[in-house]
Steps between C-alpha positions, in 0.01 A plus 500: 500500500189527288525431119416873428784611731743256355444624150669842526763354724587227261497745227726730670782267582445278191677216666287398788332199305652266252333215310571146633561351155721603208366828350553390145299174565223724641515717193470207266207345686299832517573586129378155387167581659494851343608353158193271501268787544663738252497214243126480529451861389601415142500122457118483463493754216602262220239229631206718479373380164521132629328593827221663309457184272521265788254666708258595217531874520609775295857647508363838626337311802814297560698831553314536821741246633786755467289782621387332827860400586625851445227662699548281808887520467503889474286538816696254722839642384407825658400371845736210528711686747199546740406146460853391590484699807153348593608135452878520530698502184609132489149381571351729249774393241421127567133561467548668167718222350266223615173671389664600171593143431152378603347777270725374215380148540131615505559697180645188324191292588246777426204375281339835405622852441326646809688243710827590339443873549422443880810297543710755315364764731620281793841446335539874450394570854753274662774548229490870574684448834794310367704766318492762791579238763782368283649844476448586864668171616800562280520864630515372854724199429790696335683813620501803275843440346388142371140586387622575151620145449178371651281702293687358197346173596148642531534673167521147347152436625357841418648546161546147365151372613300722278717417220494125554131492561381523137754251373438245783119556469523453120695170525273352760187601320626363168638173623262422804208691630425862626412335830877422558566872488348500847597147620871582477466748787388225756821297553703827497260650761528187720874502503504881553260469803721234670820704434353833626366326814840366587740784384316836554482669839343835576719788643338667805349780286339260262311275756134515554389840634186668606388651184149680516280417204473783271155437338480821310854490365492139385138566354614812298809319372288199396259718312763728348745223366227242420302752286819635339608157402148416344484832318825480327494126439148492359497855336594406148241232487231716644582811284655689779292803616226405252409237755308585808676235707856631409394853593362373847818289556723814413306724738516252774876438434575884530286526822634176656869584438470873588300424803745248608796725478333763702374250761834322553673829537271620787413176697714400798534126418472473100489183313806625299735748654557767233781665703741291298469745232672763712825325404592652159691201382205261581245747338709533179602144483154377539392714214791388285415126575147569388640621175715187463191281566295699235779462234576145591149359503369697201783397267477141635143473377510685158806301391332157499175658399666626188679175419189300549240722334708660219785258440295185553738334758375241758488567863816313556703686238355837626621407843837411378557860362487622860722232659849618383424841668487322832829344442648825419373659827645210703841555341490882538384523870830396656693745280262785598550387863870558469447838329267614783802496739671763306227705314222707652182291478297801338741498207459123451127544513500782263709306265252209524197716416700658211594165349163363542355800314758449227400123478142586474555745210730240333219242517269746315628357180255216448430399144293220332813301406644506856668180600517312842867601552427874491195471726726316751760786476239767554359337803850415636598860481198614688528238773867541551472846615306387808821394645597865538170589663358247747786440735619859519159636540416243781825562680477893515128494569554341831846637586369774718163357612466423876484121563163508684353624177627231275168310509279795380782605258539156346115485451485843318805434300373178369145641455662776281667242254217258493197740473668724245626186316149339478349842407764531212405160367143621450615838386742369233244250358238784486753729335588241226122470432448887485800549276392216266175676444668841461744363234219320324311829465815669363575231251162390369500765235782312319277201467345609169546394132620869437812413689751303277677284778155383609424376136837339476462309838145399403624359164779320662245346756279398213784328338590305812150397556462379123839298546360319806211391313216701620187535282477792275196639670678494842828658399404862560363430838803292604724797367326756685510294823870457469544873440283590804696263724820662397347842553411409860839346546680818396257718702575290806884521452486883483306497830744283681780711366341815663444317833871420511580861421263627779674260739831608394418864548340429839823330618708793386282738693561317818876563492493846653311366802787271599708794604253586764637209704808531746844462365570146651690201391431141578533440873477853598254601776 
């Protein structure tokens, strides 16, 4: 029987093939590999100032190390299903792990910024295949009634890795060197490669197949997602549509993505099979997971950004704000797994988005005197709600999807979360900047001697400067500098509060879409 013929047959009976090794050991092995890649999406963020200084470049230039990774990652995520068919899923997974580890080593020994950007591009290219293959392997390894528990394990990688990334990256950078942010992947990658080669076997429908090369489809996907990532990631620095390069990138992104959709729907052998979206649960679930990615990644970047830039925390302390939230998710996931057997999944998902919206709105109470404990509580409340989202969404998304479409489904499902997540990082950062400028314009008219609180604060600042021994001639300048710094601080706090309010409202608006899914419970088919 051919591989293509075996696919539907295996999908039909669901029991014609079983893995040779313990399914839970397989799940752990593939999740470790995916965890390593997801961690790299956020672990580098806190090391950027150190990278810029070490390689004699500006911070703005150093951010290309993030952009290059996200561009390559977003492109490969979409076509990973096709690459798995072309090479065979196990072989492709092994290539991705080995080359991701090699790219990490090359990033660690890079001697210039162009070298690092090139190696990060390689890292994103090979890392893009890890998450879809992990999900596809778990889908084929576990029967539908056990997938919810298996997805609980994958949730630890998907949810905890972005949370752990900044704290681990901050600790490594503060205590060792930014290069070790990349070197730590190497031993994990070697062990994962050995374990996967021993334990993973491809079912008949996931083995190497004759997959025609869709040059047009791959080209349009590359242009569309590549230009979209560059436009959004660099938009704030380049003055958005005031920049010719951003305008060109935006036009190419629209043409590329629009053209790719039309082409993939018409061609006989597409690089990505969009028929998966005919399944309503998959279509809605993929959209909901994209919303989860956007909320998770945007909040994960602005919390440490606020704590470092506004509160003056170190990279390590900023990362520690995020860590307790990961612990809360790990504790809650088993409880949610029990509830999934008795409550319709769409109700749990709707509850999760509602709670996330409420936690974001609660977090919009930042003040200049905020302490570490309250920041931890805010972040923990945001992250804990992910336990109600990731596992139920993953379970119901694949509940009614034919087994032979798992590879393309996993690619598109992972793509929606990662691409929307990476776009939301850039969007949230740009929104903070725009809102700071707006609030500064609104509040600057209070910065005048005709406003009594201004005079009182200035007099207090002069007294502090005098008490610290500044020369009489410098007191006024020191006082004005202190006042301006506090003004900028309060403007920024207002901006961060508004961003949290926007995220909270956005999460609430997603709730009605949850009820478009089928009324299934965990294990239903």
